[in-house]
N, C-alpha and C positions, 0 to 999 in steps of 0.2 A: 375921874374921867367918866363921862356918860356916853357909852357907845350908841345910845338910842335917842340922843337929844334932838335929832332932826326928824324923828318919826312922830307922826301925829298920835295923840292919845284917843283911844276909843273905849267903848264899854267892854270890849273883849280883851283889852290890854291890862297889864297889872296896875294896881292902884299906886299912886305916888305919895299919898298923905293918909294918915290915920289919926283918929281922935276918939276920945271917950264920949259916949252918948249918955246924957242925963235924961231919963224918961220924963215926960211932962204931959199933962192932960190939956194944956192950953197953948204950948209953943211947938211949932214945927221944928224938925231937925234942920240945922243950918250949919254947914252946907249939907245938902241931901246926899247921903252916901250912895255909892254904886253897889255896895254889899255890906252886910253886917257880919261881924265875927263874934262868936260867943266866948266870953272870958270866964263866966261862971254860969253853970247850967240853971235852967229854969224856963219859965214861960215869958214870951214877949208878945205884947199886943201892938200890932202895926196897923196904922191907918194909911190907906192908899189914896191916890189922887181923886178917886170918886167918893171919898169919905166912908169907905167900907172898912170896918175894924175886924181883924181876924187874929186869933191867938195861935202862935206856933210854940211848940215845946222843943227846946234846943239843948243839946249836950255840949260840954266843954269842947271847944275846937270846931264846932259846926260853923260853916259859912253859909249864909242865906243871901243869894244874889238877887236881892229885891231892893228897889229904891223907894222905900216907904216915906211918906210925907211926915208922919209923926209916930213916935214911939210913946205910947200912953203909959203913964205912971200907974194908973189903976189896972191891976192885973199883971203887970210886968214884974217878974222876980229875977230874971237873968241879968247879968252884967254884960254890956255890949260895947264893942268898938265899931266905929264906922270906917270904911275904906273908901277913899275918893281918888 
């Protein structure tokens, strides 16, 4: 039973799907997650919609509420899950 089935989903509501993210220097994340969950600590290099790449250092359990276009393989050492 889903008590919230008639409510619309927004960016501030809980995610309903999760998936492992495989970093890639050539492929965008598909689907684009609403947030990233850090499964194994390390650095993650995220490309945004303006093609700006920045590195974030994450600890296990960190949630980064950012909708990055691409998670680059070069420089990424963290293991990530996407929440959509």
